[in-house]
N, C-alpha and C positions, 0 to 999 in steps of 0.2 A: 933149579933155582936160578941158575945163570941165564937160562933161556927166557924165563919170565922177566928178569931184569933187563935183558937185551930188548925184549919186546916193548917193555914200558919206556925205555929210552928212545926206541924207534918211534913209538906213537907220540911221545912228547916232542921229538924233533919234527915229525910230520905236522902236528897240530900247530907248532910254533912257526911253520914255514913262512909264507909270504904275508899272511895277515894273522892277526891275533884278536880274538874277542875275549876280553877278560870275563870273569864269572858274570854271566848275564844278569843274575839277580842283583849283584852289586853294581852293575854298570847299565842298568835299565831304568827308564823313566816313562811312565804312562802319560799321554797327553791327549787332548781333544783337538780335532781339526776344526776348521771353520765351518765345515758342513756337518759337524756333530759326530763324526766317527772317532772311535778310540784307537790310538796307535801307540805302539811301544817304540821308544827311541833308544838306540844303543850307540856307543862310541866304538868304532872299529879302527884299530891302529894298524897301519901298514908298516912292514919292515923298513927300517931306515928313516922313519919319521917319529917325531916326539909327540905331535898332536894327531889325534885320530879324527876320522870323518864321522859325523853324526848321521846315522841312517835310521829312518822311521818307517815302520811297516806295521800292518795289523798283526795282532798276536798269533793268528792262525798261520800267517806267512812265516813268522819267526819260528814257530813250532815245526814247520816243514823243513826249514833250513837247519835247525838244530838236529832233527832226526836224520837228515841227509849227512850231516857232519859225523854224527855218532855211528851211522852205518858204514861210512867210509873208514872211520877209525877201526871198527870191528873187522871189516874186510882186510885191512892192512895187517892187523894183528894175526888174523887167521892165516894170511899168506906167509907172514914171517915165521909163525910157529910150524906151518906145514913144511917149510924149507929147512927145518931143523934149527931155527933161531938165527939164521944168517940173513943179513940185510941183502935185498936184491941189488945187483950191481949193473943192471942194464942202463945204458946212457939214455 
């Protein structure tokens, strides 16, 4: 139980790192570009700033970024649990 809690705290810390994307469904807006393409715009907040930067990409691009973020989080949790729940200490 403690290992799971440690892993969840570690993942939360990792994901809150330098940038944070709030819940994409609550922080997303679909728009049409001047050439007729549909894009999804999200506000991405960087650590240390109050205002975020608005980033617009096609939904397929956001899906790829979301999948990469989820895979990175899964890998991190797997590494932490493989090490007995200890956080890596390499600088």
